[in-house]
C-alpha positions, 0 to 999 in steps of 0.5 A: 534937695539934698542928694548925698548924706554925710556918714561917719569917716571910716577913719573914726571907725578905725582909730577908736579900734587903734586906740585901744589896741595899742599900748599907753606906753606906745611911742605912738599913743598920744599921737593916736589919740590926738588924731582920734580926737581931731576926726570925731571933732571934725566930724561932729563939727561937719554935722553941726553944719549939717544940721542947719543946712537942713533949714535951707529953702529955696526959690530956685532949683538945688542940690545939695551932696555931703561929703564928697570923695572924686579923683581926678587924673590920679589925684583924690580930694574930698569936698565937706559939702556941695551945693549947686544953683543954675549959675554956680557951684558953691564948695563949703570947707568946713572947720572945727576951731574953738576959740576965737578966730582972727582972720588978717589979709594982704598977706592972708593968715588965720590965728586960733587965740587960746585960753590966756591969749595964746595965739596959733597959726594954722594952714589957710583954707582959703588956699585948700578950697582954690585947690578943691576948686580947681580940681572940681572945675576939671573934674566937670570939665571932662564931663563938658560942664561949664559953671562958675565954681566957688567958695566959702569958709565955714565955722562948725561953731558960732566963734568969735570972730574978728576980720581984719581988711578984705579977705578973699573968700567968704567965711561964715558960721554953720548958722549963718551958712542957711542965710547965705545960700537962701539969700542966693538971687541967681542971674543967669541960668547955665543949668535948669531944674533937669541939669542940677539933678543930672550932674548931682547924680554923677556928683553922688555915683563918683563918690568913693570913700576915702579908705585909710585901712590898714591903719598899721600901714597907715600910721607906721605901726608894727602889727606886733605891738597891738594888745591881742583879744576878744574886748567886750563890749558891755564894759567901759574899760578894756576888759578881755572875753575868753571863749569858754562852753561856745560863748565869750565871757567877760572875766570882768562882768561876767557877760556872756555872748556868742558872736563877740568875735566879730567885731574883732574880725572887723577891727582886723580888717581896720587895722592888720596889713596881712591876710586873716587865716585860721592861725591869725585869727586865733592868734588875735582873739586868743582861741587855742583850737584852730578846730573851734576858730575855723567853726567861727570863722565858718559862720561869720560874715567871711568868704574863704579863698582856697582850702586847707593851710592856705585858706584865709577869709575877705569881709563880703561887703 
């Protein structure tokens, strides 16, 4: 039974906004575009895994949770997917790697073979899972839950795989993962159905989504280097809108809307490290009249703190 769905990571939304507002000549532009590509690809691979996991049907009670972020003793650890069975809990570490993958044992190494035979060594996901297994065991132990925790590595797509030796952790593709879970034959019943449900609900309640905002602080980018303005949501290329006749109007396609600034406000809270004041709103959107800005802010989904020049706004969650 599925107890937690996967949602798009906050980082993805923030990177989309940051890429659009970062000038192409900025020294970190390529790094940000690479971050965006990797984040988007990673999320796409996780969704591919989730799609196949819908096929899982078992004769024993189980729980599935996707995308967990947990906290234990000052450390946050993220789990791509979790499967709870009567005798164990299994962590799936999902990797979105294209091309051919070679896995060697003694020592354990993961190689990605790209075009023209060029190979690139990447960090062992087995070591990543071992770390998460330890943290999850401690998290469970604090709640008096004693059950073996294991891990598997899942490559999101049907890569050409070459496994040399005997890896210390099972390795599958997303296509193979449902067969692995369906074939499990629980031996000793440590958890009954109600126990599995209780633990799954506790895990879901304890989930704390990773929040990387504000991104200019996260990536050490000067806020003043970002492009200002309200972008048109219709145009495929970034186009700045202007406020005229109580509407936002795109200078490129002519589209007119009254609420285009709402997306810009959301971007402010994704990107900027300062409080959103009337003056900051004017500077970020290009509005020249502070009274117009005040009216727009008052009609937005914001909570105002203070009055007069010292007032500022926060998003209502």
